[in-house]
Phi, psi and omega in degrees: 000137177245150184219151180280358185255129171274119184287146175197162181269120174258122184290164178300341176274223185253354188280131177248119177244137176291138179270154183287148177274358177291123181299332176292343184245011188270011182113161180287331171312332179290347182256354188296117173078008187271336188304322178270007189247152170287122180300345182261351186228132174059033174278112191295340193248001186301314183303312181294323173299314182307318175308335174273006191241350177124061186284352181309326185287346184257269172290123187279132167282075184246359182279116177278176177299319178294325178293317185293317178303310176290333175281339177284313187285304193250341184309133168077356178289113179212230184302332181300318173282306191294329177245311181306320182297347170288324178291317184298317179301321184290322184270335187241345187086168182295326180294309178312315177300314186289318190289317187289324179294323176295310187299304185297331176290319182297313181303317181291330184291321171289327185295309183297321175298318173299313173306318177303311179305307172300315183281340164292322178287319181225087181276074185251157171304133175099341176045253190282338171294313177305312179300325182292321177296326183274332196244341186246285182188134178310315185293318168307309183303312172307313185291327181281332171289316175294323176296313184290315177297318180296322180303307182286334172297325183277320181297325181309303180297329178299316180293323188284326170293316178300324180295320181297316183296319188301324182287347179281001171302321177264133185304321182302319182283350183280340175284354177261131184300141181296334186288340172298311184287327172302312172303316180293320180287322170304314179295324177298314181292329174300310181303317181298314185285349174290341179266008172074207189288328174293335169292320182289324182296310183294326173297302186297327184290310182292317189280333175297322180293319181303311185299314184303306185297319181302312180295324178293311180303327182288318183300316173300319183287319179300326183290314186289329180298307188302322181271010177078021188273002182261118179295335179278357179262107182286357179288333180077209178287130186261314182055232174262022185310318186280343172289349181247325182217108010282358176117160185288320183237151187236137170057034172049223182292331186284327178289333184286319178293323187298337182283341186301312185294320172301321170303315180297319177298321184290326181282341185315131174099353177300336184269005180295334180298328176285317174307321190272010180290330178286349179240020177259143193286336174209079181303324180301326180269309191285322184289322174303314180295320182289321179297319176301331184293334176307326181300318184284333175294318185288319182281322187277301183292322190258296186303308187285323187288314183277341163301321176289325181300317181295342181273333188249350183232114176296137187292349182255021175288124180312328184287347182288331189291357171244027179278089178207164177057232181250023182286079180299341183284352171246018174289129171307332181285320179292319177303319183295331175288315180302318179297328182278356186065026178269111198286316190281330193294328175302322176294314182300309180296334176298320182304312185304312187299318183292316180293321173299325182290317179293327173298316182298319182303310180306317185288331176305305186297320179294311184298319180282322176302309185292325175285325172296318179298312180293327178295328183286315179301332177270001181069023179258357166226164177308153186296324190298330170304337187271351177305129184232128185281181181297344186257009174080025179254125173288080198301318188287329176291323187286322176299320180293321176307307185294329182283333174292331180299329178296347171299344172302334180285345185295333188295339180269351187273166176303132184055027179303315181306310177301319177296319183290330177292328176289325176291323183291335185290340179288330181263003191307297188264358189310317188291325183299313177303313181298308179303313178298320178294328176293320177291316184290326180290325178284325172304314180292327179299311178299317179294320175295326179298316182285320181298330182269003175081027182262155182259136173308334181292347182273351186271122178303305183236125182249137180304145185291333178269352190058203182293326178299311175298328176292325175293314176307316183289324178297305182310315184294321176299317176300322183293314182296326174293327174298306176306320178286335171291323180284333175284329179294321181272340180224070188301159185292312194229016176214163175293148184294136184207152176300320188293319175300317176305314190275343176281338183266331197233012181304324189296322178295330179285316176308313178296319178297317172295316171304320180296307183295313183304312176299323181297307184296326181285318188272351183052025178250112189261007185295143183283323182204165181276126175301145191296330177290334183270352181285134183271112180260007184253314191300135177086003182277150178306132178299330179270011174313142180285150179286172178300316187291317167309315178290324180293316171302321180293321182285323179302318177302314185292327182293342185272358194280152172292174189295315184304316182289331182285319176292317174302318183294331180296327189244356177223000000 
């Protein structure tokens, strides 16, 4: 494996020295847990050393700044927001919907900023999973890699099925069997990925723009509806009517807790901007900007639009009971137009949802293939997963991902629904473990940075919340996992059962099995890497600015007027 970065140690001053690429000289972190390992199998630091040797020959750096920003703003927004928010509204009410999404949004703001800091410093393949290996423990990193790859592998067939269901919104499409539509959408995903990372970037850029335009259009229309400005809407001025009747909250505390998983699924993929760092042409410039765009994604796409949904769609609307998968007839966005009597907009927005599903399927393929590739590069999976062709495509990992896409056809088989429910269970809480691990990795990185006598001035891009923000992000993730444990043992609308518990918490058991399996295989029972042994050198950009240049850049920013500082914070 080759990489474009020469590892080096940057002193507390401005001198930059290249670190040796010899594993024995790359810092104590390069030896953690290796004495008992076969160097060709499950080497937890192999990927980091490879990053220092020239990865450009494999994964191509073709993601431009515009791609990165659009991935941050609109990437992977799909049925979780446009359809799944309906079930959240029905189970928790409009207040729970907004509060829970604000909580998850705040958590993601800190999480993505922490990831941005790490990714600018170490733009390596595998990103956050790799950071878990380096800064926490190889076994935990392995478990996070398996968890993340499996999540996207499972979500792909779910999204392909959802895409087929979205088309059944139109009567003419119902005459065509859903398996035909699944085949069509799978072929589209294959076609996109034939163009490598550039294909992924361009598709996300175009579809991201469409989603932004659609959401802005919805916000304007929803305000008009709420103010009684639609002639075909006999409800007149609505205001906060639905917050009083049927009420702001539904199903009490359980209803409030039940919204968290829906919110997590809707926000899934926000971290993809960090995963794309290894294929960005200039991560030091594009990643900070992309990281800051997450604020607008959270505010515009989620908080503002869902607040308006809670104002113009009653939480007891019977159509919301079917708000899952790709059933766009139960989408609160579509229902809002139908309640207002606007004839054309439901169909137009259904087109947007269909395109959004394609975007998420595209992101599923990208996320899973890059994670499998990174695991192979660290010798944590068979080496053929890491094969990359001359066009920069991890071909064998791509084939595996597309084969998982074929699981979408299972839904049409006998007992297909039951199998699909268990597949969904595998990815249920996956995102929360990933986000918690990102925050923990950043916390460990900052502590190691301080313990090894480094200055914060040497960090090219610093997270907005700093280490405190990561502690807050980690705490919020843990609280959500506790809330979901409560829902798993005391379901909202069904009796307590072992089946329900495992379908809600299966991801935790997969992570535990992966973690213990790695520990048993490696015979390394240490719980974490000592701070002094963490490798802070390998994988750093050859073109990193020196401490002196960074200080000069920050001094210039300090002279900016207040409006420019605020603009720079969010844009």
